C-alpha positions in Angstrom: -20.3 3.2 -18.8 -22.0 1.4 -21.6 -23.2 3.6 -24.5 -25.9 3.2 -27.1 -23.3 3.3 -29.8 -21.9 0.0 -28.4 -25.1 -1.7 -29.6 -24.2 -0.8 -33.2 -20.9 -2.7 -33.0 -22.4 -6.0 -31.9 -25.1 -8.1 -33.6 -28.1 -9.0 -31.6 -26.7 -11.5 -29.1 -29.5 -14.0 -29.5 -29.1 -14.0 -33.3 -25.5 -15.1 -33.1 -24.2 -17.6 -35.7 -22.1 -19.8 -33.4 -23.1 -23.3 -32.2 -24.7 -26.3 -33.7 -28.3 -24.9 -33.2 -27.5 -21.5 -34.6 -30.2 -21.9 -37.3 -32.8 -21.9 -34.5 -33.6 -18.7 -32.6 -35.4 -18.9 -29.3 -36.2 -15.6 -27.7 -38.2 -15.1 -24.5 -39.0 -12.1 -22.4 -40.2 -11.7 -18.9 -42.0 -8.5 -18.0 -42.2 -7.2 -14.5 -44.4 -4.1 -14.1 -44.3 -1.9 -11.0 -45.9 1.3 -9.8 -44.3 3.5 -7.3 -46.2 4.2 -4.1 -47.8 7.6 -4.1 -46.9 8.2 -7.8 -49.8 8.2 -10.3 -49.5 6.0 -13.3 -48.0 7.8 -16.3 -51.3 8.3 -18.2 -52.6 10.3 -15.2 -49.3 11.9 -14.1 -48.1 15.5 -14.6 -44.8 16.1 -16.3 -43.4 17.0 -12.8 -44.6 13.6 -11.5 -43.0 11.8 -14.4 -39.8 13.7 -13.9 -39.7 12.6 -10.2 -40.4 9.0 -11.1 -37.7 9.1 -13.8 -35.2 10.3 -11.2 -36.2 7.7 -8.6 -36.0 4.8 -11.0 -32.7 5.9 -12.5 -31.1 6.3 -9.1 -32.4 2.8 -8.0 -31.3 1.2 -11.2 -27.7 2.6 -10.8 -27.5 0.7 -7.5 -28.5 -2.6 -9.1 -25.7 -5.0 -9.9 -27.4 -6.0 -13.2 -27.6 -2.4 -14.4 -24.5 -0.8 -12.8 -22.8 -0.5 -16.3 -26.0 0.1 -18.2 -26.8 2.8 -20.8 -29.3 5.4 -19.4 -31.1 7.0 -22.3 -33.6 9.8 -22.1 -35.9 9.4 -25.1 -36.3 13.2 -25.4 -32.6 13.4 -26.2 -32.7 10.8 -29.0 -33.5 11.0 -32.6 -36.6 9.1 -33.8 -34.4 6.7 -35.9 -32.4 5.8 -32.7 -35.6 5.2 -30.8 -36.8 3.0 -33.7 -33.5 1.0 -33.4 -34.2 0.3 -29.8 -37.8 -0.8 -30.6 -36.5 -3.2 -33.3 -34.0 -4.6 -30.9 -36.9 -5.2 -28.5 -35.3 -3.1 -25.8 -38.1 -0.5 -25.6 -41.7 -0.5 -26.8 -43.4 1.4 -29.5 -45.7 2.9 -26.8 -42.7 4.4 -25.0 -41.7 6.4 -28.1 -45.1 8.0 -28.6 -44.4 10.7 -25.9 -40.7 10.9 -25.2 -40.8 13.6 -22.5 -39.7 12.3 -19.1 -39.4 8.8 -20.5 -36.3 6.7 -20.6 -34.7 3.3 -21.4 -32.1 1.6 -19.3 -30.2 -0.9 -21.4 -28.0 -3.5 -19.7 -24.5 -3.9 -21.0 -25.2 -7.3 -22.7 -28.8 -6.4 -23.7 -30.1 -9.1 -21.3 -31.9 -6.6 -19.1 -33.7 -3.4 -20.0 -36.0 -1.1 -18.3 -38.6 1.3 -19.6 -39.4 4.2 -17.4 -42.8 5.9 -17.5 -44.3 3.7 -20.2 -47.8 2.4 -19.1 -46.4 1.8 -15.6 -43.3 2.9 -13.8 
């Protein structure tokens, strides 16, 4: 399984220095927001609700081909400096770090796909 420490070994993929256009950086993001049926949005959810959402989303992500080898990171188990590292890599948001209990990041092996669980939506 991919670990957060693997990110430290590699430069940010889209900032690589190979190729004739390496002096240009083009970064784009696509955001897909979902709410789970019968689960309140995080701002209105209890800690129990957030825990159930975290479990459901984690189990579903593990079945995904794109995230089969991802790093599954509970923010409550991370130091603030490590959370900041993920924010600076644009893998999680600043908002997600404000309350780390029952929040998580799922970081794909090549940093091409990442999920935030229980940020402003599920």
